[in-house]
C-alpha positions as a printed NumPy array, in Angstrom:
array([[ -9.777,  10.637,  -5.067],
       [ -9.494,  11.144,  -1.344],
       [ -9.932,  14.763,  -0.274],
       [ -7.555,  14.291,   2.65 ],
       [ -4.774,  13.012,   0.378],
       [ -5.436,  15.852,  -2.069],
       [ -5.13 ,  18.358,   0.805],
       [ -1.658,  16.979,   1.668],
       [ -0.27 ,  17.101,  -1.893],
       [  2.308,  19.772,  -2.713],
       [  5.515,  21.23 ,  -1.332],
       [  5.636,  22.066,   2.368],
       [  7.951,  23.645,   4.919],
       [  7.579,  22.943,   8.603],
       [  8.789,  23.79 ,  12.08 ],
       [  9.058,  20.819,  14.378],
       [  9.687,  20.085,  18.017],
       [ 11.407,  16.764,  18.621],
       [ 11.048,  15.106,  22.034],
       [ 14.035,  13.483,  23.723],
       [ 13.544,   9.749,  23.137],
       [ 15.524,   6.529,  23.213],
       [ 16.36 ,   7.329,  19.56 ],
       [ 18.095,  10.618,  20.346],
       [ 18.04 ,  14.071,  21.961],
       [ 15.166,  16.524,  21.648],
       [ 15.155,  19.964,  20.095],
       [ 13.871,  22.117,  17.276],
       [ 13.956,  20.994,  13.653],
       [ 13.006,  22.246,  10.201],
       [ 11.408,  20.007,   7.602],
       [ 10.74 ,  20.026,   3.88 ],
       [  8.029,  17.757,   2.543],
       [  7.28 ,  17.052,  -1.118],
       [  4.068,  15.114,  -1.739],
       [  2.512,  14.118,  -5.058],
       [ -0.693,  12.319,  -5.948],
       [ -0.236,   9.303,  -8.192],
       [ -2.348,   6.586,  -9.805],
       [ -5.38 ,   8.793, -10.265],
       [ -5.244,  10.139,  -6.716],
       [ -5.325,   6.743,  -4.995],
       [ -1.746,   7.215,  -3.708],
       [  0.124,  10.097,  -2.141],
       [  3.898,   9.674,  -2.376],
       [  5.827,  11.767,   0.12 ],
       [  9.507,  12.593,   0.54 ],
       [ 10.425,  14.107,   3.899],
       [ 13.714,  15.739,   4.917],
       [ 14.424,  17.052,   8.4  ],
       [ 17.29 ,  19.317,   9.451],
       [ 18.524,  19.812,  12.984],
       [ 21.083,  22.5  ,  13.752],
       [ 21.382,  23.086,   9.995],
       [ 22.417,  19.477,   9.319],
       [ 20.461,  16.666,   7.618],
       [ 18.74 ,  14.364,  10.117],
       [ 15.724,  12.163,   9.429],
       [ 14.851,  11.326,   5.828],
       [ 11.728,   9.342,   5.016],
       [  9.794,   8.103,   2.037],
       [  6.118,   7.406,   2.64 ],
       [  3.297,   6.094,   0.51 ],
       [ -0.268,   6.826,   1.63 ],
       [ -2.976,   4.643,   0.072],
       [ -6.695,   5.478,  -0.007],
       [ -8.344,   2.074,   0.445],
       [-11.541,   1.002,  -1.299],
       [-13.515,   1.295,   1.947],
       [-14.414,   4.951,   2.577],
       [-12.258,   6.573,   5.267],
       [ -9.712,   3.738,   5.427],
       [ -6.042,   4.221,   4.508],
       [ -2.68 ,   2.437,   4.59 ],
       [  0.776,   3.907,   5.138],
       [  4.053,   2.441,   3.912],
       [  7.001,   4.126,   5.693],
       [ 10.735,   3.885,   5.01 ],
       [ 13.418,   6.011,   6.699],
       [ 17.153,   6.38 ,   7.173],
       [ 16.857,   5.196,  10.809],
       [ 16.269,   1.699,   9.453],
       [ 12.489,   1.46 ,   9.736],
       [ 11.31 ,  -0.648,   6.816],
       [  7.649,  -1.373,   6.228],
       [  7.158,  -5.114,   6.766],
       [  3.43 ,  -4.454,   6.424],
       [  1.424,  -1.305,   5.826],
       [  0.258,   0.707,   8.812],
       [ -3.539,   0.765,   8.957],
       [ -5.148,   4.171,   9.159],
       [ -8.469,   5.94 ,   9.186],
       [ -9.941,   9.392,   8.7  ],
       [-12.086,  10.322,  11.702],
       [-13.566,  13.457,  10.138],
       [-10.828,  15.807,  11.333],
       [ -7.538,  13.885,  11.306],
       [ -5.817,  10.99 ,   9.569],
       [ -4.458,   8.488,  12.116],
       [ -2.07 ,   5.598,  11.391],
       [ -0.643,   2.985,  13.752],
       [  2.724,   1.694,  12.525],
       [  4.113,  -1.442,  14.224],
       [  7.594,  -2.954,  14.168],
       [  9.758,  -5.075,  16.465],
       [ 10.871,  -1.752,  18.008],
       [  7.357,  -0.838,  19.159],
       [  4.442,   1.166,  17.781],
       [  4.309,   4.668,  16.342],
       [  1.098,   6.624,  15.942],
       [  1.036,   9.242,  13.149],
       [ -1.678,  11.904,  13.437],
       [ -2.032,  14.217,  10.407],
       [ -4.541,  17.045,  10.916],
       [ -5.447,  19.516,   8.136],
       [ -5.967,  23.043,   9.468],
       [ -8.477,  25.7  ,   8.377],
       [ -5.714,  27.925,   6.946],
       [ -4.568,  25.21 ,   4.5  ],
       [ -1.645,  24.039,   6.633],
       [ -1.463,  20.711,   8.46 ],
       [ -0.008,  19.432,  11.702],
       [  1.686,  16.139,  12.45 ],
       [  2.068,  14.461,  15.827],
       [  4.126,  11.29 ,  16.275],
       [  3.888,   9.22 ,  19.452],
       [  5.532,   5.9  ,  20.328],
       [  4.478,   3.027,  22.545],
       [  6.716,   0.248,  23.801],
       [  4.056,  -1.564,  25.834],
       [  1.504,  -2.534,  23.191],
       [ -0.319,   0.811,  23.224],
       [ -0.974,   1.019,  26.98 ],
       [  1.047,   4.254,  27.198],
       [  2.362,   6.723,  24.623],
       [  5.485,   8.909,  24.56 ],
       [  5.771,  12.077,  22.447],
       [  8.206,  11.898,  19.534],
       [  7.491,  14.871,  17.246],
       [  5.039,  17.691,  16.747],
       [  5.155,  19.833,  13.64 ],
       [  3.227,  22.421,  11.67 ],
       [  3.622,  22.549,   7.873],
       [  2.768,  25.339,   5.433],
       [  2.714,  25.292,   1.642],
       [  5.779,  26.574,  -0.165],
       [  4.847,  28.751,  -3.127]])
């Protein structure tokens, strides 16, 4: 079982900062994340719910897969904005963070999950609309376990 996936399992609450993007206005958000290991720890299934101004906003369902090759991962991402995984996003663990690059006809999104020493984790999302030559901030968040 992948230690990084194990570290992300559980129920989480997070504070997020959303950047103003072509998808909508920026601002603060709150998130709840429920993640469970499945299939002997080879998969992490995650349900994500974001609230902005006390109202539901982004909802996503993600499946993280620990690949057979050590340190390699795949991410399947589905959300209520209409992003459907045509193919998994490739990812890798670089020793301190889990990085995925998700591609669609709308551009690329980089997901950076970083476990912290206190047991929390951070997430940074960035988008590129020029094939990865430049990146725009989308979201930064910090998530703590809910007891």
